C-alpha positions, 0 to 999 in steps of 0.5 A, a space after each residue: 500500500 502506498 504511504 499516502 494510503 497507509 496514512 489515510 487508513 491510519 487517520 481513519 482508524 484514529 478518528 474511529 478510535 477517538 469516537 469510540 473512546 469518547 462514547 465510552 467515556 460518556 457512558 462511564 460518566 453517565 454510569 457514575 452519575 447514575 450511581 451517585 444519584 442512586 446513593 443520594 436517593 438512598 440518603 433521601 437527598 432527593 434534590 441532589 439525586 434528581 440533578 445527578 439522574 438528569 445529568 446521567 440521562 443527558 449524557 446517555 438517555 436511558 429508560 430506567 433513569 428517566 423512570 427514576 427521575 419521574 419517581 423523584 419528582 413525585 416524591 418532591 410533590 411536583 406532579 406536573 414534572 413527574 407526569 412529563 417524565 413518565 410520558 418521556 419514559 413511555 417513548 422508549 421501547 418497553 416491555 409490557 410490565 414496564 409500560 403498564 407500570 408507567 401508565 398506572 403512574 400517569 393515570 394516578 397523576 392526571 387528577 393533579 395536572 392539566 393535560 394538553 394532547 397536541 398533534 401536528 399535521 404533518 407529524 414531527 413538529 417540535 412543540 413550544 409552550 408560550 415562548 420559543 425562547 424557553 426551549 422545546 417541550 416535546 415533539 408532536 404527537 405529544 401529551 404534556 402536563 401544563 399549569 392550569 390556564 391559557 397557554 400558547 402552543 407553538 409548532 415548528 417544523 423545517 420547511 413549514 411556517 410556524 403554527 400556534 394556537 391558544 389553548 385553555 388547560 383545566 385541572 384534571 382534564 385533557 385538552 386536545 389540539 391539532 396544529 396544521 402547518 403550512 408548507 413553505 414553497 418557492 417558485 422555479 422557472 425552468 427552461 431547457 435548450 432545446 425546449 420541450 423536455 419532460 420534467 420529473 421529480 428525480 426518482 418519480 415517474 409522473 411528469 410535472 410538465 414540459 419546458 419551459 415550465 414554472 413550478 411551485 416546489 417545497 422550500 429546501 433541497 429539490 432534485 429534478 430530472 429532464 428527459 427529451 427523446 434523442 438527448 441525454 437525461 439531465 438531473 439538476 439539484 436545487 435549493 428552493 428558497 421560500 417565497 422566492 423565484 429561482 430561474 434555471 436554464 439547462 442545455 441538454 446534450 445530444 445522446 451520442 448513441 442516437 446520432 452520427 458525428 463527422 470529423 473533417 480535415 482538408 488541405 488546404 485549411 479553410 475549405 468550405 464543407 457542404 452536406 447535402 448542399 448545405 454549407 456547414 463551415 470551413 475545415 477542419 470541422 467537427 460536427 455532432 448530432 447529425 441524422 444517420 443516413 447516406 449524405 452527399 459531401 462536398 469540400 471546395 476551395 476557390 482555384 482548386 478542384 473540389 472533392 465530392 463523395 457520398 458517405 454513410 453516417 451511422 448512429 453512434 459512430 464518427 465518420 472521419 474524412 480527410 480531403 486533399 484538394 489540388 490547386 488549378 495551377 498544379 493541373 495542366 489544361 485538361 482539354 489539350 488532347 482534344 485540341 491536338 486531335 482536333 487540329 490533326 483532324 482538321 489537317 487531314 480533312 484539309 488534305 483530303 479536300 485539296 487532293 479531291 481538288 487536284 483530281 478534279 483539276 486533272 480531269 478537267 485538263 488543267 495545267 500539270 504544274 498546278 495539279 502537282 502543286 495541289 498534290 504536294 499541298 494535300 500530301 503535306 496537310 495529311 502528313 501533318 495531320 497524321 503526325 500531330 495526331 500521333 504525337 498527341 496520342 503518344 503524349 497522352 499515353 506516356 505523360 504523367 497522370 493529371 493530379 486530381 483532388 482526392 479524399 478518404 472516409 473511415 468510420 469508427 465508434 
């Protein structure tokens, strides 16, 4: 194991050992306080015993210690505190005998206290009596002993508005009250590019709507998932502020498994790229999100021969195109063979025409010198035509190939 890993493992072990050791120390201290409280109880020093027991339970909550505290409060003739500590005892996991014993003590104290039975909707709110500054007296649902008279019960739960109610508590009676809590909400304005994405609470299957979308969400952390066919699913983590508007704009990435990609390099750089006649930009060029299929590609540059091909774009793969365009200055005039053959043909035709004229003159009894001149001219023209045609053919067959623009296509995932 590398030294860093060994050091990290050692640090974790030390941290765990420190936590275990601290817990063990608290348990030991709680046990000593309990034993001290039991000793003071036997000496009937109930006030001091109460302090020790309460301190022990504060360190390590314990059902037996809580029951002992309730009993001491009874001995001190403080029925209100005794009732509430018995109620706290009943919140532990108890066997039937222990639960029945505590319930009997609670019933015995009811004629001597005023009781509030408080629930919250939703459950779990912390309860305060008269003033929040005095600290929580329990968590709803809860049964509380209070002094007789009018009291304000306050319920507080994260993500909800505080709720309060005025209740009159009577001796030997139970007043029941339910506090409904109003959830704090904020608004989220959600937009996506492209729009039309379905919005879900992460982990749920019911769509809240499609973007652009304005949502009212509970205050606090929220997780939303956006889905759009052909695009990657995207999740956004939010913290919704109560009574505020939060704007979120997301750009969705295309799903590479659904679309094709195209990578183009060309010499010279800057050549214009067209796909199915549409100008896409200048090489080098990287394109994604293309629809699969057979496409017509053209790469062109002024004063260069363009290169054209048809390529197959496949979903989930990249077509790599490399093109080399030939400059017009590096290519000979492409029509020179036709010029050579054309001139040679014209000479032959002219020779034949002159020969025909010589025959016509001979038949008409013309001067022999003129006929001889026409025959020599015909021979020269025809010989020149044959020679020029032959030279053109030889040059065409033995000359270097005309350089042409070229390219290649390779597809890879």
